[in-house]
C-alpha positions in Angstrom: 110.6 107.2 117.7 114.3 108.0 117.0 114.8 110.6 119.8 117.2 113.4 119.0 116.3 116.0 121.7 116.0 113.3 124.8 117.8 110.3 126.1 116.6 107.5 128.4 118.0 105.3 130.7 117.3 102.6 133.9 119.8 104.2 136.3 118.2 102.2 139.1 115.8 99.1 139.6 112.3 100.8 138.9 113.6 103.9 138.0 113.2 105.4 134.2 115.0 108.4 133.7 114.8 110.8 130.8 117.4 113.4 129.8 116.8 116.4 128.0 119.9 116.6 125.7 119.7 120.0 124.1 122.3 121.2 126.2 124.0 123.6 123.0 120.4 125.4 123.2 120.3 125.6 126.9 117.6 123.1 126.5 115.3 125.6 124.9 112.0 123.5 123.7 111.1 123.5 120.3 108.2 121.2 119.4 110.6 118.3 118.7 111.7 118.2 122.4 108.3 118.5 123.6 106.7 115.7 121.6 110.1 113.5 122.1 109.6 114.2 126.0 105.8 113.2 125.6 106.8 109.8 124.0 109.4 109.2 126.6 107.2 110.0 129.4 104.3 107.7 127.8 106.9 104.9 127.3 107.7 104.8 131.3 104.1 105.5 132.3 103.2 101.9 129.9 106.2 100.1 131.4 105.1 98.1 134.3 108.5 97.4 135.7 108.7 101.4 136.1 107.4 102.7 139.4 109.2 106.1 139.2 110.5 108.4 136.5 113.3 111.0 136.8 113.4 114.1 134.4 117.0 115.8 134.1 118.9 118.0 131.6 122.2 118.0 130.3 124.5 120.9 130.6 124.7 123.9 132.7 120.7 124.8 132.3 117.7 122.6 132.6 115.7 124.9 130.5 115.8 128.4 129.1 112.0 128.2 127.9 110.6 128.1 124.3 113.1 128.1 121.3 111.7 131.1 119.7 113.7 130.0 115.9 111.5 127.1 116.2 109.7 127.4 112.6 108.2 123.7 112.4 104.7 123.3 112.3 102.2 121.0 114.5 101.5 119.0 111.5 104.9 117.6 112.0 103.9 116.1 115.1 101.3 113.5 116.3 98.7 115.9 118.4 97.7 114.4 121.6 94.9 116.1 122.3 91.4 116.7 120.1 92.5 119.9 119.1 92.9 120.9 115.7 93.0 124.0 113.2 96.6 124.9 113.9 97.2 127.0 110.8 93.6 128.8 110.9 93.9 132.7 110.6 93.9 135.0 113.3 94.1 134.1 117.1 92.2 130.9 116.0 94.9 128.8 115.1 97.4 130.2 117.8 94.6 129.1 120.3 94.3 125.8 119.4 98.0 125.2 119.2 98.8 126.5 122.8 95.9 124.3 123.8 97.4 121.5 122.4 101.2 121.7 122.6 101.3 123.8 125.9 98.3 123.1 128.1 97.4 120.0 126.7 100.6 118.3 127.1 101.3 119.5 130.7 98.1 118.2 131.6 98.6 115.2 130.2 102.0 114.7 132.1 100.4 116.0 135.3 98.0 113.0 134.9 100.7 110.4 134.4 99.8 107.9 137.0 103.7 107.4 138.1 105.5 109.8 140.1 107.8 112.0 138.5 111.0 113.5 140.1 112.6 116.4 138.2 116.2 117.5 139.1 116.8 121.3 138.1 120.2 122.9 137.9 120.9 126.7 136.2 118.2 128.6 134.4 114.6 127.1 134.5 113.0 130.5 132.9 109.5 130.8 131.5 108.4 128.0 129.4 111.1 125.7 131.5 108.7 126.0 134.1 106.1 124.0 132.2 108.6 121.1 132.2 108.7 121.3 136.3 105.1 122.2 137.5 103.0 119.4 136.1 105.4 117.0 138.3 105.8 115.5 141.7 108.8 116.0 143.3 111.6 118.9 142.5 114.9 118.7 143.6 117.3 121.8 143.0 120.7 122.5 142.6 122.0 125.4 144.8 122.7 127.1 141.4 119.4 127.0 140.1 117.0 130.1 139.3 113.5 130.2 138.5 111.9 132.8 136.4 108.8 133.9 134.2 109.8 137.3 132.6 106.9 136.9 129.8 105.1 139.7 130.9 107.2 141.8 129.3 106.0 140.4 125.9 102.2 141.5 127.0 100.7 138.2 128.3 99.7 137.2 131.8 102.7 134.4 131.9 104.0 131.2 131.0 101.1 129.1 129.3 101.0 126.3 132.2 99.6 129.1 134.9 100.4 127.3 138.0 101.9 130.4 139.8 99.6 131.0 142.3 99.6 127.2 143.7 103.1 126.6 143.2 104.3 130.0 144.8 101.6 131.5 146.6 99.8 134.7 145.5 102.0 137.2 146.8 105.3 135.6 145.4 103.7 134.7 142.0 102.8 138.4 141.7 106.3 139.2 142.3 107.8 136.9 139.8 105.1 138.1 137.3 105.2 142.0 137.8 108.8 142.1 138.1 110.3 139.4 136.1 113.2 138.6 138.4 114.9 135.5 139.2 113.9 133.3 142.5 116.7 131.1 143.8 116.3 127.7 144.7 116.5 128.2 148.4 113.4 131.0 147.9 111.6 128.5 146.1 111.9 125.8 148.7 111.0 128.1 151.5 107.5 128.6 149.7 107.3 124.9 148.8 107.9 125.0 145.0 111.0 122.8 145.6 111.5 119.9 147.7 115.2 120.1 148.4 118.0 121.8 147.6 121.6 120.0 147.1 124.8 121.4 145.9 125.5 120.9 142.2 127.6 117.6 142.5 125.0 116.0 144.7 122.2 116.5 142.5 122.0 113.5 140.3 122.9 111.3 143.4 120.4 112.7 145.7 117.6 112.6 143.2 118.5 109.0 142.1 118.5 108.1 145.8 115.0 109.4 146.1 113.6 108.1 142.9 115.1 104.6 144.1 113.3 104.8 147.5 110.2 105.6 145.7 110.2 102.7 143.4 110.5 100.4 146.2 106.5 101.2 146.9 104.0 99.1 145.5 102.8 100.8 142.1 99.3 100.6 143.2 99.8 102.8 146.2 102.0 105.1 144.5 99.0 105.7 141.6 96.6 106.1 144.7 98.4 108.7 146.2 99.3 110.9 143.2 95.5 110.7 142.5 94.5 111.7 145.6 97.2 114.8 145.7 95.9 115.8 142.2 92.3 115.8 143.3 93.1 117.7 146.4 94.4 120.5 144.4 91.5 120.3 141.7 89.2 120.7 144.8 90.8 124.2 145.1 90.2 124.9 141.7 93.6 123.9 140.2 92.5 122.9 136.8 89.9 125.4 136.3 92.3 128.3 137.1 94.7 127.0 134.5 91.8 126.7 132.1 90.7 130.2 132.8 94.6 131.5 132.6 94.9 130.2 129.3 92.0 132.3 128.1 93.5 135.4 129.4 96.6 134.5 127.3 94.8 134.4 124.2 93.7 137.8 125.0 97.4 139.1 125.3 98.0 137.5 122.1 95.1 139.1 120.3 96.0 142.2 121.8 99.2 142.4 120.6 98.2 141.3 117.0 96.0 144.3 116.9 98.6 146.7 118.5 101.8 145.4 117.2 100.9 143.0 114.3 102.7 140.2 116.1 101.4 137.9 118.9 103.8 139.4 121.3 104.9 142.5 121.9 108.2 142.9 120.4 109.6 145.1 123.0 109.5 142.4 125.3 112.8 140.6 124.4 114.7 143.9 125.1 113.2 144.4 128.2 114.4 141.0 129.3 117.8 141.3 127.8 118.2 144.5 129.3 117.1 143.4 132.8 119.6 140.3 132.6 122.3 142.6 132.1 121.6 144.7 134.7 121.6 141.5 136.9 118.0 142.8 138.3 116.5 140.2 140.6 
């Protein structure tokens, strides 16, 4: 694949690093970015010399979420799930598309049998959380801010609905109901972030941890990751995400009936206004 949205390198022995390169768009995710990221993750997973993967991002912000200006179709990408019918009428097509490129991709990434360390700076907003929560260890710059303001659009939250597991149910409700930003330190205190470092230390700290992980035998890393994931699943993790995707489709269907479009169009102005006001 010719990458135009990500870049890959090997910054340390046993470490495969993927960097989002759409800094001019605050690394907003269009479909090309999501599928190039998927391809790059698969390349690291299939390379037996790789024991740890790092996900980073160029520029001031890790990801501002979905690129709402993206007009490309899923037919231009290589689908990775068995979902189809992306152009079907009504809510059917959107349901298929979101099961494929949001929940489907995120589940595929979560099941990648090698540790993935994410380094986050600046904004990690809405869909940006989908590039963090499926993975294993999160290192955040002290300037990082995490938010999911999408309830303003009349839906229940970003499509990978791990909020309660990542933040605890009280803070998850606050993130969703208020739509404000959580600091990196707030997220560390509730266990969503492993470490908070100064911006100038973010890359070196992340690489040092990745290199240390890469010294472990791969079989041990695979088994430990499987055990952690299965422990979460025993608590209902995967079932909860599936159920939440259903509520997401209810929100979209309601907006189609009430507003004639998949989301409440007033949501964008609500989010912009609160950003101007600095509400947190």
